[in-house]
C-alpha positions in Angstrom: -91.1 19.5 -3.8 -88.5 17.2 -5.3 -88.9 19.7 -8.4 -88.1 22.3 -6.2 -85.3 20.4 -4.3 -84.0 19.7 -7.6 -83.6 23.2 -8.8 -82.0 24.5 -5.5 -79.3 21.8 -6.1 -78.7 22.5 -9.8 -78.8 26.8 -8.7 -76.2 25.9 -6.2 -74.0 23.7 -8.5 -73.9 26.8 -11.2 -73.0 29.5 -8.4 -69.6 31.3 -8.7 -66.7 29.8 -6.4 -66.9 33.5 -4.6 -70.6 33.0 -3.6 -70.4 29.5 -2.6 -67.3 30.2 -0.4 -69.3 33.3 0.6 -71.9 30.7 2.3 -69.3 28.5 3.8 -67.5 31.7 5.7 -70.8 32.7 7.0 -71.4 29.1 8.1 -67.8 28.7 9.6 -68.2 32.2 11.3 -71.5 30.7 13.0 -69.5 27.9 13.8 -66.8 29.6 15.6 -69.0 32.0 17.7 -70.2 28.7 19.2 -67.1 27.8 20.0 -66.3 31.1 21.3 -69.2 30.9 23.3 -68.3 27.8 25.0 -64.6 28.9 25.5 -66.3 32.1 27.3 -68.2 30.0 29.4 -65.0 28.4 30.6 -63.2 31.6 30.6 -65.8 33.3 32.7 -65.2 31.3 35.5 -61.9 32.5 36.1 -61.9 36.0 34.7 -62.2 37.3 38.2 -58.9 36.0 38.7 -57.5 37.2 35.8 -59.1 40.7 36.1 -57.3 40.6 39.6 -54.1 39.7 38.3 -54.0 42.5 35.9 -55.3 44.8 38.1 -52.8 43.7 40.5 -49.8 44.3 38.0 -50.9 47.7 37.4 -51.3 48.7 40.7 -47.2 47.2 41.4 -46.3 49.1 38.1 -48.1 52.3 39.3 -46.8 51.6 43.5 -43.3 51.0 42.0 -42.9 54.1 40.3 -44.5 56.0 43.1 -42.1 54.2 45.6 -38.9 54.7 43.5 -40.1 58.4 43.6 -40.6 58.5 47.4 -37.3 56.6 47.9 -35.7 59.3 46.0 -37.0 62.0 48.2 -35.8 59.9 51.6 -32.0 59.6 49.7 -32.4 63.6 49.5 -33.7 64.1 53.2 -30.2 62.0 54.4 -28.1 64.0 51.8 -29.6 67.3 53.5 -29.7 66.2 57.0 -25.7 65.2 57.0 -24.7 68.1 54.6 -21.5 69.8 56.2 -22.9 73.1 55.2 -26.4 72.6 56.2 -24.8 71.4 59.7 -22.5 74.7 59.9 -25.4 76.9 59.0 -27.7 75.2 61.5 -24.7 76.0 64.2 -24.2 79.3 63.3 -28.2 80.4 63.2 -28.3 78.2 66.8 -25.5 80.0 68.5 -26.7 83.4 67.8 -24.4 85.0 65.7 -24.9 89.3 64.5 -27.6 90.3 62.9 -25.3 90.5 59.5 -23.9 86.7 60.1 -27.4 85.7 60.9 -28.7 86.9 57.7 -25.5 85.7 55.8 -26.2 82.4 57.3 -29.9 82.2 56.4 -29.0 83.3 52.6 -26.5 80.7 52.4 -28.8 77.9 53.8 -31.5 78.5 51.3 -29.0 78.3 48.5 -27.6 75.2 49.6 -31.4 73.9 49.7 -31.9 74.9 46.2 -28.6 73.3 45.2 -29.4 70.1 46.7 -32.8 69.7 45.5 -35.3 72.3 46.4 -36.4 72.6 42.9 -37.2 69.1 41.8 -40.1 68.2 40.1 -42.4 66.4 42.7 -40.8 68.8 45.8 -43.2 71.7 46.4 -41.1 72.9 48.9 -38.0 72.5 51.7 -38.2 73.5 55.2 -35.9 73.1 58.2 -36.9 74.6 61.8 -33.8 75.1 63.9 -33.6 74.7 67.5 -35.0 78.6 68.3 -38.0 77.7 66.5 -37.6 79.9 63.4 -38.5 78.1 59.8 -36.3 78.5 56.7 -37.3 77.0 53.6 -37.3 77.2 49.6 -39.2 75.7 46.6 -41.6 76.0 43.9 -44.5 76.7 46.2 -43.3 78.0 49.4 -45.9 78.1 52.1 -45.4 79.0 56.2 -46.2 76.0 58.3 -49.3 76.3 60.8 -47.8 76.1 64.4 -50.1 72.8 65.0 -48.7 70.8 61.6 -45.3 72.2 62.5 -45.7 70.5 66.0 -46.6 67.4 64.7 -43.6 67.1 62.3 -40.9 68.2 64.7 -42.6 65.5 67.4 -42.6 62.6 64.8 -39.1 63.3 63.5 -37.9 63.4 66.9 -39.5 60.3 67.7 -37.5 58.5 64.9 -34.4 59.5 66.6 -32.8 60.5 63.3 -34.9 58.1 60.9 -37.5 58.9 58.2 -41.0 59.7 59.4 -43.9 60.1 57.0 -46.5 62.7 57.8 -50.0 62.2 56.0 -52.2 65.0 54.8 -54.4 66.8 57.3 -57.1 69.4 56.9 -54.2 72.2 57.5 -51.9 70.6 54.7 -52.8 68.8 51.6 -48.9 67.7 50.8 -47.0 64.7 52.0 -44.2 65.5 54.2 -40.7 63.5 54.8 -39.5 64.7 58.2 -36.2 63.8 59.6 -34.2 65.4 63.0 -31.3 66.8 61.9 -28.4 66.2 64.4 -24.8 67.3 64.9 -22.6 65.1 62.5 -18.8 66.7 62.7 -17.9 66.1 66.0 -20.4 63.0 66.3 -22.0 64.5 69.6 -25.4 64.0 67.8 -26.5 67.3 69.0 -30.1 68.4 68.3 -29.8 71.3 65.1 -33.2 71.2 63.8 -35.8 69.4 61.7 -36.1 69.1 58.2 -39.4 68.6 56.3 -39.9 67.9 52.7 -43.2 68.7 51.3 -44.0 66.6 48.1 -46.6 67.2 45.6 -48.5 64.3 46.3 -51.5 64.8 43.7 -49.1 65.6 41.0 -46.8 62.3 42.0 -49.5 60.0 42.2 -51.5 61.4 38.6 -48.2 60.8 36.8 -47.7 56.9 38.0 -51.7 56.1 38.3 -52.5 57.5 34.9 -53.5 54.3 33.4 -55.3 53.5 36.2 -58.0 56.4 36.6 -60.3 55.9 33.8 -63.9 56.7 33.6 -65.5 53.6 35.6 -62.4 53.1 37.8 -60.6 54.9 40.6 -57.0 54.6 42.1 -57.1 55.2 45.8 -54.4 55.0 48.7 -55.1 54.0 52.1 -53.2 54.1 55.5 -54.6 52.5 58.6 -57.7 52.9 57.2 -57.5 56.6 56.7 -57.6 58.0 53.0 -54.3 59.3 51.7 -55.2 59.6 47.8 -57.5 61.1 46.5 -58.3 63.7 49.1 -62.2 63.1 48.6 -64.0 59.6 47.5 -66.6 60.3 44.8 -70.4 60.0 45.8 -70.6 56.8 44.1 -68.1 55.3 46.9 -69.3 57.2 49.9 -70.3 53.9 52.0 -66.9 52.1 50.8 -65.1 50.9 54.3 -61.3 51.5 54.2 -60.8 48.4 55.9 -58.0 46.6 53.3 -54.9 48.0 55.3 -52.0 45.6 54.6 -54.1 43.1 52.9 -53.0 41.3 49.3 -56.1 40.3 47.3 -59.6 41.2 45.7 -63.2 41.3 46.9 -66.5 42.1 45.1 -68.4 44.1 48.1 -71.9 45.6 47.4 -72.2 49.2 48.1 -75.9 50.6 48.0 -77.3 48.7 44.7 -74.0 48.1 42.9 -71.4 45.6 43.4 -67.7 46.5 42.8 -64.2 44.9 42.0 -61.7 46.1 44.3 -58.1 44.9 43.8 -55.7 46.0 46.8 -51.7 45.4 47.2 -49.9 46.5 50.3 -47.0 49.1 49.6 -43.4 47.2 50.4 -42.1 50.8 51.5 -44.5 52.4 53.5 -47.4 51.7 55.6 -49.8 52.3 52.7 -52.2 50.1 50.4 -52.8 50.8 47.0 -56.4 50.0 45.6 -58.2 49.9 42.3 -62.3 50.3 42.4 -63.8 49.1 39.6 -67.9 49.3 38.8 -68.5 45.0 38.6 -72.0 45.0 37.2 -71.6 47.0 34.6 -68.7 44.9 33.1 -70.2 41.6 33.2 -74.0 41.9 33.4 -74.4 42.7 30.0 -71.5 39.8 29.4 -73.9 37.7 31.4 -76.9 38.4 29.3 -75.4 38.1 25.6 -73.5 35.1 26.7 -76.9 33.4 27.6 -78.8 34.5 25.0 -76.7 33.1 22.1 -76.2 29.7 24.1 -79.9 29.0 23.7 -79.5 30.4 20.4 -76.5 28.5 19.0 -77.6 25.3 21.1 -80.5 25.2 18.7 -78.5 25.5 15.5 -75.3 23.6 16.2 -76.6 20.1 14.6 -77.9 22.0 11.4 -75.0 24.0 11.0 -72.6 20.9 11.1 -74.6 19.3 8.3 -74.8 22.2 5.9 -71.2 22.9 6.5 -69.8 19.4 5.5 -72.1 19.5 2.4 -70.9 23.0 1.3 -67.2 22.2 1.9 -67.7 18.9 -0.2 -69.7 20.7 -3.2 -66.4 23.3 -3.2 -63.7 21.5 -2.8 -64.4 18.1 -4.5 -64.1 19.7 -8.3 -60.9 21.3 -7.0 -59.4 18.3 -5.6 -59.6 16.6 -8.7 -57.9 19.1 -10.8 -55.2 19.5 -8.8 -54.7 15.4 -8.8 -54.3 15.6 -12.6 -52.4 18.4 -12.4 -49.9 16.1 -10.2 -50.0 13.6 -12.7 -49.1 15.7 -15.6 -46.2 17.3 -13.3 -44.7 13.8 -13.7 -44.6 13.8 -17.3 -48.2 11.7 -18.0 -50.1 13.8 -20.7 -52.5 11.4 -21.9 -55.4 12.4 -20.2 -57.9 13.0 -22.5 -60.0 9.9 -22.2 -60.2 10.4 -18.2 -60.8 13.8 -18.7 -63.6 12.7 -21.0 -65.8 10.8 -18.8 -65.6 13.5 -15.9 -68.6 15.5 -15.4 -68.3 18.8 -13.4 -71.0 21.9 -13.5 -70.1 24.7 -15.1 -68.8 27.2 -12.5 -65.4 28.1 -12.3 -63.9 25.0 -11.2 -66.0 23.0 -14.5 -64.5 25.8 -16.4 -60.9 25.1 -15.5 -61.1 21.5 -15.8 -62.5 22.3 -19.7 -59.2 25.1 -19.8 -56.6 22.6 -18.4 -57.9 19.8 -21.0 -57.3 22.1 -23.8 -54.2 23.7 -22.4 -52.8 19.6 -22.1 -53.6 19.0 -25.7 -52.2 22.4 -27.1 -48.8 21.8 -25.0 -48.4 18.0 -26.2 -49.0 19.7 -30.1 -46.3 22.2 -29.0 -44.2 19.6 -27.8 -44.0 17.6 -30.6 -44.0 20.4 -33.1 -40.9 22.1 -31.5 -38.9 18.7 -30.9 -39.5 18.2 -34.8 -38.4 21.8 -35.9 -35.4 21.9 -33.7 -34.0 18.6 -34.6 -34.7 20.1 -38.6 -32.9 22.7 -37.9 -30.1 21.3 -35.8 -29.3 18.7 -38.8 -29.9 21.1 -41.4 -27.6 23.9 -39.8 -24.7 21.2 -39.3 -25.0 19.8 -42.9 -25.1 23.2 -44.4 -21.8 24.3 -42.3 -20.2 20.8 -43.9 -21.0 21.1 -47.1 -20.4 25.2 -47.5 -18.1 23.7 -50.5 -18.3 20.9 -52.9 -15.7 18.3 -50.8 -15.5 16.0 -54.0 -14.4 18.4 -56.3 -12.1 20.3 -54.1 -10.4 16.5 -53.2 -10.0 15.7 -56.5 -8.4 19.0 -57.5 -6.0 18.7 -54.2 -4.7 15.4 -55.5 -3.7 16.8 -58.5 -1.9 19.9 -57.0 -0.4 17.3 -54.5 1.2 15.3 -57.2 2.5 18.4 -59.5 3.9 19.9 -56.0 6.2 16.6 -55.7 7.2 16.4 -59.1 8.5 20.1 -58.9 10.0 19.8 -55.5 7.7 21.7 -53.3 7.5 19.2 -50.2 5.6 22.1 -48.0 2.8 22.9 -50.8 2.5 19.2 -51.0 2.2 18.6 -47.0 -0.5 21.5 -47.2 -2.2 19.9 -49.8 -2.3 16.3 -48.1 -3.4 18.3 -44.9 -6.1 20.2 -46.2 -7.4 17.1 -48.5 -7.6 14.8 -44.8 -9.8 17.9 -43.4 -12.1 17.4 -46.4 -12.0 13.5 -46.3 -13.0 13.7 -42.7 -15.4 16.5 -43.4 -17.4 14.4 -46.5 -18.9 11.7 -43.9 -22.4 12.7 -43.0 -23.2 9.8 -41.3 -21.3 9.9 -37.9 -22.1 13.1 -35.7 -19.6 11.1 -33.0 -16.1 10.5 -33.5 -13.6 9.1 -31.3 -11.2 11.8 -29.9 -8.6 10.0 -31.9 -10.1 10.8 -34.9 -11.0 14.5 -34.1 -7.0 15.2 -33.0 -6.1 13.5 -36.3 -8.3 16.4 -38.5 -6.8 19.3 -35.5 -3.2 17.9 -36.4 -4.1 18.1 -40.4 -5.4 21.9 -39.3 -2.2 22.7 -37.4 0.4 21.3 -40.0 -1.2 23.7 -42.5 -0.9 26.5 -39.8 3.0 25.6 -39.0 3.7 25.9 -42.4 1.8 29.4 -42.5 3.2 30.9 -39.3 6.8 28.5 -39.0 8.1 29.2 -35.2 5.6 31.4 -34.1 3.0 28.6 -33.6 3.9 25.9 -30.6 1.0 23.3 -30.5 0.6 20.7 -27.6 -1.2 17.3 -27.5 -1.7 16.5 -23.9 -4.9 13.7 -24.2 -3.6 10.6 -22.2 -4.0 7.8 -25.0 -6.3 5.9 -22.7 -9.1 9.1 -23.2 -8.6 8.9 -27.1 -11.5 6.5 -27.5 -14.0 8.6 -25.8 -16.6 9.8 -28.3 -16.9 13.5 -28.9 -19.4 15.5 -31.9 -17.6 15.6 -34.8 -15.5 19.2 -35.5 -16.0 20.1 -32.0 -12.1 20.8 -31.2 -10.9 21.6 -34.2 -13.3 25.3 -34.7 -12.0 25.9 -31.0 -8.2 25.5 -32.0 -9.1 27.8 -35.1 -10.4 30.8 -33.1 -7.2 30.3 -31.2 -5.7 30.8 -34.5 -7.5 33.8 -35.1 -8.0 35.6 -32.2 -4.5 34.6 -30.4 -1.8 33.9 -33.1 -3.0 36.4 -35.8 -3.1 39.4 -32.7 0.6 39.0 -31.1 3.9 39.3 -32.3 5.6 36.4 -30.3 4.8 32.7 -29.8 1.3 31.4 -29.3 1.3 28.3 -27.4 -2.0 26.1 -27.8 -2.4 23.3 -25.6 -5.3 20.8 -25.5 -5.5 18.4 -22.5 -8.4 16.4 -20.9 -9.6 15.4 -17.6 -12.1 13.2 -15.8 -14.7 14.5 -13.6 -17.9 13.2 -11.7 -20.0 14.4 -14.2 -18.0 12.8 -17.8 -14.7 14.5 -19.3 -13.8 17.8 -19.8 -11.7 18.8 -23.2 -9.7 21.9 -22.4 -8.0 24.3 -25.1 -6.0 26.9 -23.9 -3.9 29.6 -25.2 -1.7 32.6 -24.2 -2.7 35.0 -26.4 -4.2 38.9 -25.3 -7.3 37.2 -23.9 -10.6 39.2 -23.9 -11.8 41.4 -21.2 -15.1 40.5 -19.5 -17.5 42.6 -22.1 -16.0 40.5 -25.1 -16.1 37.5 -23.4 -20.0 37.9 -22.8 -20.7 38.7 -26.1 -18.8 35.8 -27.7 -20.6 33.9 -25.0 -24.1 35.0 -26.4 -23.1 34.8 -30.1 -23.1 38.5 -30.9 -19.3 37.6 -32.1 -19.2 35.2 -34.9 -15.7 33.5 -35.0 -14.0 34.1 -38.3 -12.6 30.9 -40.4 -14.8 28.1 -40.9 -17.6 29.6 -39.6 -18.4 27.1 -36.8 -18.6 29.2 -34.3 -18.6 28.5 -30.4 -22.0 29.0 -29.7 -23.2 26.2 -32.5 -21.0 23.8 -30.8 -22.4 24.2 -27.3 -26.0 23.8 -28.9 -24.6 20.8 -30.8 -23.4 19.0 -27.4 -26.7 20.3 -25.4 -29.0 18.7 -28.3 -26.8 15.6 -28.0 -26.3 15.1 -24.6 -28.7 17.1 -22.8 -28.2 20.8 -20.7 -25.8 19.7 -18.3 -23.2 19.5 -21.0 -21.3 22.4 -22.7 -18.9 24.8 -23.6 -17.1 26.9 -20.5 -15.2 30.0 -21.5 -12.5 31.6 -19.3 -10.0 34.3 -20.5 -8.1 37.0 -18.7 -6.8 40.0 -20.6 -3.0 39.7 -21.8 -2.7 36.5 -20.1 -4.6 33.4 -21.4 -7.8 32.1 -22.9 -9.4 28.7 -22.3 -12.4 26.9 -24.1 -13.7 23.8 -21.8 -15.8 21.0 -23.7 -17.8 19.0 -21.0 -19.6 15.5 -22.6 -20.4 12.2 -20.8 -17.6 9.5 -21.3 -19.0 7.6 -24.3 -16.2 5.2 -25.1 -15.8 3.5 -28.8 -15.8 -0.6 -28.9 -13.6 -2.6 -31.2 -16.8 -3.8 -33.5 -17.2 0.5 -33.8 -20.5 0.4 -30.9 -20.0 2.7 -28.0 -21.5 2.5 -24.6 -21.5 5.1 -21.3 
């Protein structure tokens, strides 16, 4: 037995994760089913009340729609009996005018009845019985009222003395009738002129508003004082139902024959009707009872076993994943030294075990790439910077320029001498390769030497201003970072314009450090050219130290938060800002932030 148990454990440990998840989900579904049974056991006790509440809501919605339509009919009846034209026509008919006038009055009366609503959706016909016993009517389904029915309508309408009377369907008439006595209004004598009867298509009205209630196993009923209003006949399976719920609200579960029915009844707020829904109770609940009892027995026996298995399955799946997640969090905080820890962990060779192995290999490769890339970047940047500074042999040129300077002084050429001295100063400052950072003051000396040469070349067309405060001139900046920017301003601003080119350099403190700005009033750049310059597509003329190179040097020295920012507006200005941290030079040549 121990051997078989060990084999099964090994088989499970090496299963694919999706197979483990399948087993786990199966168990979870079983547990959820058990919980559902317990919830159902509790819910079943109040289910009758819930069924009643839902049935009552449905009844209220349907009855509200029905009663709204009946209220419309009531308002229609009031409009008809108080209509001046109707009253005049009835007065003429009751007076017994000439035959022609009598005919015209009938036609006008029928037309007026049609105008007032004789063809409404739920109206079968409109009838008026005058004082002489004559009947006039219009409508989609016009029929002559039987004398017995007519007498009943007149009698009930007279009993209301101008009020509304509801005449229920009977064996002679299947329509619901609204009856109202018509009395003379113009002279306020209230003489009897006739009786109005509105025949309502009760079948169509109830079918439209009770469509959701009449299902295959449910029946919608309307009763009035224990008499049936709708439908005309009760189905045979409800032949023993006693209609004794008039005016009551609630539900009951009576037994009719060998079956039980769930009956919800709600009285009308407008008429003396009571609305009812009859649902077969046993057909709905008996199956639920049987299934519930069976499942309770089965799941009760399996509950303890399932709990134990779920815990073991969950632990077997989640432990390797949680361990890998913990190691990923360590790497997230910069700890890449995980080889020794990973080697002592053991996991089966399923997907989780392969993830641990691949993660270990990935960390090793990342360490190698970081080290290799860092060394390459340092070598490339150092080589590029030295190559830019060593494009020509500064020693040879400096010695040659000294000779030219003395010859210019001897021959009385002060401008040539000044240009040579300035160029020699530029070369002297570029010879020292061991100073990547120099104070702003020394960088401005390089810039001034360059400006001196350009002023002799362009004379009054160049106007230069150094607006850097003395307090900031001790801040360290990368060597040869401002001079190339000024050189770009000469090349792209001064050489491209006819008037005076104004170049200014200023500095300002910010929360992140120091910002040096070189601005000119040259022709500027449009958006496309500016983007090309930022991306390095356009390479500057002159020394060859481009803006992109300066930006990369600053980012390499100080981080990605610092660098160059270029702004320009066509025919207005170009502004290049250099952002660096505030590193100040001390008297002993040291520095601090």
